[in-house]
C-alpha positions in Angstrom: -26.8 21.4 -5.9 -23.4 20.3 -4.7 -23.5 17.2 -2.5 -21.0 17.0 0.3 -20.1 14.5 2.9 -21.1 15.8 6.3 -18.4 16.7 8.8 -19.4 19.0 11.6 -17.2 21.9 12.6 -17.5 20.9 16.2 -15.8 17.6 15.4 -12.8 19.0 13.8 -12.4 22.4 15.4 -9.6 22.4 18.0 -10.9 21.0 21.3 -10.7 23.1 24.4 -10.1 21.6 27.7 -8.5 18.4 26.2 -5.8 16.8 28.2 -2.8 17.0 25.9 -0.2 15.3 28.0 0.0 11.5 28.5 0.1 10.4 32.1 1.9 7.4 33.4 -1.5 5.7 33.8 -2.4 6.3 30.2 1.0 5.9 28.5 1.8 5.6 24.8 2.0 1.8 25.0 -1.5 1.7 26.6 -3.0 3.9 23.8 -1.5 2.0 20.9 -3.9 0.1 18.7 -2.6 -3.3 19.5 -4.9 -5.2 17.1 -3.3 -3.4 14.2 0.2 -3.8 15.5 -0.2 -7.5 16.3 -2.0 -8.3 13.1 0.6 -6.5 11.0 3.4 -8.3 12.8 1.7 -11.6 12.3 1.3 -11.0 8.6 5.0 -10.1 8.3 6.0 -13.2 10.2 3.7 -15.5 8.1 5.1 -13.8 5.1 8.6 -14.7 6.1 7.7 -18.4 6.2 5.9 -18.2 2.8 8.9 -16.4 1.3 11.2 -18.9 2.8 9.2 -21.8 1.3 9.1 -20.2 -2.1 12.9 -19.4 -2.2 14.8 -22.0 -0.2 15.3 -24.2 -3.2 15.9 -21.4 -5.7 19.7 -21.5 -5.9 19.7 -19.1 -8.8 18.2 -16.5 -6.5 19.6 -17.3 -3.1 23.2 -17.9 -4.1 23.1 -21.4 -2.5 21.9 -20.0 0.9 18.4 -21.4 1.6 17.9 -18.9 4.5 18.9 -15.8 2.4 15.4 -14.5 1.7 14.1 -15.6 5.2 16.7 -13.5 7.0 16.3 -10.6 4.5 12.5 -10.6 5.0 12.9 -10.7 8.8 15.5 -7.8 8.6 13.1 -5.8 6.4 10.4 -6.4 9.0 12.7 -5.3 11.8 13.6 -2.1 10.0 9.9 -1.5 9.2 9.0 -1.8 12.9 11.8 0.6 13.8 10.4 3.1 11.2 7.0 2.7 12.8 8.4 3.5 16.2 10.2 6.5 14.8 7.0 7.7 13.1 5.0 7.4 16.4 7.8 9.2 18.2 7.8 12.1 15.7 4.0 12.2 15.5 1.8 12.8 12.5 1.4 16.4 13.5 5.1 17.0 13.5 5.4 15.4 10.1 2.6 17.7 8.9 5.1 20.6 9.1 7.7 18.6 7.1 5.3 17.6 4.3 6.7 20.1 1.7 10.2 18.7 2.3 9.0 15.1 2.1 7.0 15.8 -1.1 10.0 17.5 -2.7 12.3 14.6 -1.8 9.8 12.1 -3.3 9.8 14.0 -6.6 13.6 14.0 -6.6 13.8 10.2 -6.0 11.3 9.2 -8.7 13.1 11.5 -11.1 16.3 9.8 -10.2 14.8 6.5 -11.4 14.7 8.0 -14.9 18.4 8.7 -14.8 21.3 6.2 -15.1 20.8 5.5 -11.4 17.5 3.7 -12.3 17.3 0.0 -12.8 14.7 -2.3 -14.5 13.4 -5.2 -12.4 10.6 -7.4 -13.6 9.9 -5.2 -16.6 9.4 -2.0 -14.7 12.1 0.7 -14.7 11.1 1.8 -11.2 14.1 1.1 -9.0 17.3 2.7 -7.8 20.1 0.2 -7.1 22.3 1.6 -4.4 24.8 -1.2 -4.2 25.5 -4.3 -2.1 22.3 -5.8 -3.3 20.2 -3.0 -1.9 17.5 -1.5 -4.1 14.9 1.2 -3.5 11.5 1.6 -5.1 10.6 5.3 -4.6 7.0 4.9 -5.8 6.2 3.0 -2.5 7.0 6.1 -0.5 5.2 8.4 -2.9 2.0 6.8 -1.7 2.7 8.2 1.8 3.6 11.6 0.6 0.5 11.9 -1.6 -1.7 11.1 1.5 0.2 13.6 3.7 0.3 16.5 1.2 -3.4 16.2 0.4 -4.3 15.8 4.0 -2.3 18.9 5.0 -4.0 21.1 2.3 -7.5 19.8 2.6 -7.7 19.9 6.4 -5.9 23.2 7.0 -8.9 25.6 7.0 -11.4 23.0 8.3 -9.3 22.1 11.4 -8.9 25.8 12.0 -12.6 26.2 12.1 -12.7 28.5 9.1 -14.6 26.2 6.7 -17.0 23.3 6.8 -15.5 21.6 3.8 -12.4 22.1 1.6 -13.0 24.7 -1.2 -12.7 24.0 -4.9 -9.4 25.8 -5.2 -7.8 23.7 -2.5 -9.1 20.4 -4.1 -7.7 21.5 -7.5 -4.3 22.2 -6.0 -4.3 18.8 -4.3 -5.1 17.0 -7.6 -2.2 18.8 -9.4 0.2 17.9 -6.6 -0.9 14.3 -6.8 -0.9 14.2 -10.6 2.8 15.3 -10.8 4.4 12.2 -9.3 1.9 9.9 -10.9 2.8 11.3 -14.3 6.5 10.7 -13.7 5.8 7.2 -12.4 3.8 6.4 -15.6 7.0 7.2 -17.6 8.8 4.3 -15.9 6.1 2.7 -16.5 4.7 1.5 -13.2 1.0 1.2 -13.9 0.3 -0.8 -10.7 1.6 1.9 -8.4 -0.4 4.6 -10.3 -3.5 2.5 -9.9 -3.0 2.5 -6.1 -2.4 6.2 -6.0 -5.6 6.9 -7.9 -7.5 4.9 -5.4 -5.7 6.8 -2.6 -6.7 10.1 -4.1 -10.3 9.0 -4.3 -10.3 7.8 -0.7 -8.8 11.0 0.5 -11.3 13.2 -1.3 -14.2 11.1 0.0 -12.9 11.4 3.6 -12.3 15.2 3.3 -15.9 16.1 2.6 -15.0 17.7 -0.7 -17.8 18.0 -3.3 -18.8 14.7 -4.8 -18.4 16.3 -8.2 -14.7 16.1 -7.8 -14.9 12.4 -7.1 -17.1 11.7 -10.1 -15.0 13.9 -12.3 -11.8 12.0 -11.2 -13.4 8.7 -11.9 -14.5 9.7 -15.4 -11.0 11.3 -16.0 -9.4 8.1 -14.9 -11.4 6.1 -17.4 -10.6 8.6 -20.2 -6.9 8.6 -19.2 -6.8 4.8 -19.4 -8.2 4.9 -22.9 -5.8 7.6 -23.9 -2.8 5.8 -22.5 -3.7 2.7 -24.4 -4.4 4.6 -27.6 -1.1 6.4 -27.5 0.8 3.2 -26.8 2.3 4.4 -23.5 2.1 0.9 -22.0 4.9 -1.6 -22.6 4.2 -4.8 -24.4 4.4 -6.9 -21.2 1.7 -4.7 -19.6 -0.6 -5.1 -22.6 0.0 -8.9 -22.5 -1.0 -9.0 -18.9 -4.4 -7.3 -19.6 -4.9 -9.6 -22.6 -4.2 -12.7 -20.5 -6.7 -11.4 -17.9 -9.4 -10.8 -20.5 -8.8 -14.3 -22.0 -7.3 -16.7 -19.4 -6.8 -19.4 -22.2 -4.7 -17.0 -24.2 -1.2 -18.5 -24.7 -1.1 -20.6 -21.4 2.6 -21.3 -21.9 3.4 -17.7 -22.5 1.6 -14.5 -21.3 -1.0 -16.6 -19.4 1.5 -18.8 -17.7 1.8 -16.9 -14.4 -1.9 -16.7 -13.8 -2.6 -20.3 -14.9 0.1 -21.7 -12.6 -1.1 -19.5 -9.7 -4.7 -20.9 -10.0 -3.3 -24.4 -10.1 -1.3 -23.9 -7.0 -4.1 -22.3 -5.0 -6.6 -24.9 -6.3 -4.4 -27.8 -5.2 -4.3 -26.6 -1.6 -7.8 -27.6 -0.8 -9.2 -26.9 2.7 -6.1 -27.4 4.8 -3.3 -27.3 2.3 -0.4 -29.6 1.6 1.6 -28.3 4.6 4.3 -25.8 4.8 7.3 -26.6 2.5 5.3 -29.5 1.0 3.6 -27.7 -1.9 4.4 -29.4 -5.3 3.9 -26.3 -7.3 6.0 -24.3 -4.9 8.9 -26.8 -4.5 8.8 -27.4 -8.3 9.2 -23.7 -8.9 6.3 -23.6 -11.4 5.0 -20.2 -10.2 7.2 -17.2 -11.2 7.8 -14.3 -8.8 6.4 -16.4 -6.0 8.2 -14.6 -3.2 6.8 -11.2 -4.3 3.7 -10.7 -6.4 2.5 -14.3 -6.2 3.3 -15.1 -2.5 -0.4 -15.7 -1.9 -0.1 -18.9 -4.1 2.2 -20.4 -1.5 -0.4 -19.8 1.2 -3.1 -21.2 -1.0 -1.2 -24.4 -1.8 0.6 -25.1 1.5 -1.9 -23.6 4.1 -5.1 -24.2 2.1 -8.3 -22.3 2.4 -8.1 -22.1 6.2 -4.6 -20.6 6.2 -5.4 -18.2 3.3 -8.5 -17.2 5.1 -6.5 -16.4 8.2 -4.3 -14.0 6.2 -7.5 -12.3 4.9 -8.8 -12.1 8.5 -5.6 -10.4 9.7 -5.8 -7.9 6.8 -9.4 -7.3 7.7 -8.4 -6.5 11.3 -5.9 -4.0 10.1 -8.5 -2.3 7.8 -11.2 -2.4 10.4 -9.1 -0.8 13.1 -7.7 1.8 10.7 -11.3 2.7 9.7 -12.1 3.1 13.4 -9.1 5.4 13.9 -10.3 7.5 11.0 -13.8 7.7 12.5 -12.7 8.5 16.1 -10.0 11.1 15.5 -11.0 14.7 16.4 -9.2 16.4 13.5 -9.9 16.2 9.7 -6.1 15.9 9.1 -6.0 12.6 11.0 -9.2 11.3 9.4 -7.8 12.0 5.9 -4.5 10.3 6.6 -6.1 7.2 8.1 -8.7 7.0 5.2 -5.9 7.3 2.6 -4.0 4.4 4.3 -7.2 2.3 4.3 -7.8 3.0 0.6 -4.1 2.1 -0.1 -4.1 -1.2 1.9 -7.5 -2.3 0.8 -7.0 -1.8 -2.9 -3.5 -3.2 -3.0 -4.5 -6.3 -1.1 -7.5 -6.8 -3.3 -5.5 -6.4 -6.5 -2.7 -8.7 -5.3 -5.0 -11.5 -4.1 -7.3 -11.0 -7.1 -4.5 -11.4 -9.6 -3.5 -14.6 -7.8 -7.0 -15.9 -8.1 -7.4 -14.7 -11.7 -10.1 -12.2 -11.0 -7.9 -9.1 -11.5 -5.2 -8.3 -14.1 -1.5 -8.8 -13.1 -0.3 -5.4 -12.0 3.0 -6.2 -10.2 1.8 -5.1 -6.7 3.0 -6.8 -3.5 0.7 -8.1 -0.8 1.1 -5.7 2.1 3.3 -7.0 5.0 3.5 -10.5 3.3 5.4 -10.2 0.1 9.2 -9.9 0.0 10.5 -6.4 -0.7 12.2 -3.8 1.5 10.6 -0.7 0.0 7.1 -2.0 0.3 7.7 -3.3 3.8 9.2 0.0 5.0 6.3 2.0 3.5 3.5 -0.1 5.0 5.1 0.0 8.5 5.5 3.8 8.2 1.8 3.9 7.4 1.1 1.8 10.6 3.2 4.3 12.5 1.0 7.1 11.2 -2.1 5.3 12.3 -0.7 4.7 15.7 0.3 8.3 16.0 -3.2 9.5 15.2 -4.6 7.2 17.9 -1.9 8.0 20.5 -2.2 11.8 20.0 -5.9 11.8 20.0 -7.0 14.4 22.7 -8.4 12.9 25.8 -11.6 14.3 27.2 -11.2 16.2 30.5 
């Protein structure tokens, strides 16, 4: 017998008698989820300080300007907030109609990475360098389009009241549409992004009420795919070395295991309260590579200590908690799926990033949401916040 997650038709069928227009008393600002907004903004501002601490003495990176990365991170945050506002203004329901165009644009962008327009950064050929120091990582935006395209298809008949759950044909179509960009991204190769997308697909399927057979089948297929990718030698040598260093932390501590060893030393030296911002010896001594991006959490561990690092985890927890609440309270399956996909994305990516800093997860080249330096990542996560806010703002009010 097929086991399904229970979603009642009455919950997702279009509500009658709902008040669609926002009154002055119940304005958009009043209906925003402020805990998510303030927590995300606090994470971005804390990230700017951590990035600044990690880069102010790196003259080979900042061209002699100690404020270069600080200003760029704040600029990226500002652009991200503007994208969030634009997303709320458009609304997730309006974007629902533009999903085919957004999906097609995402495919074009990731294909462009495989052309001469693409550039290799930190071992991954996953970037498009536009000029003037600006680069774009299309895979960050593919995470959003996978969520939206799957939500659009899986929720269409359920929200219309025609079905209790998505049918097998719709689920199969969604998996094909999600697999296409993931296959292209594997050619770069960008294994970390693909890992996040697989978790997103799992989260979306669980939230949609699709048969659990699909979820189990996807898990087993993922395991088989990982074995096949390894057997066929599709991973680059640096990726294989990362997994080898994770399996054996004492393997080549001055080579493939250097990053993780230095990361653990930095975090361990912070103690309870840390050495103080800008006072970390590992950070100022530039012992931890990629400290402004993948290993930014080591700056928090060393300079802010357990307390400061715990505060970052608390803020991330608030974002996830409120996003889960939005997914639970929305009156349409489409909104539930979008919110659940974002929760799966943020939760796994944060866990993987912090885990690789602590040595409990393999290094996968994933940024810490809102905190790590990087324009594409910052823009994508703030668009996701905009989608969450739109789902909450446009939730029908009871009469």
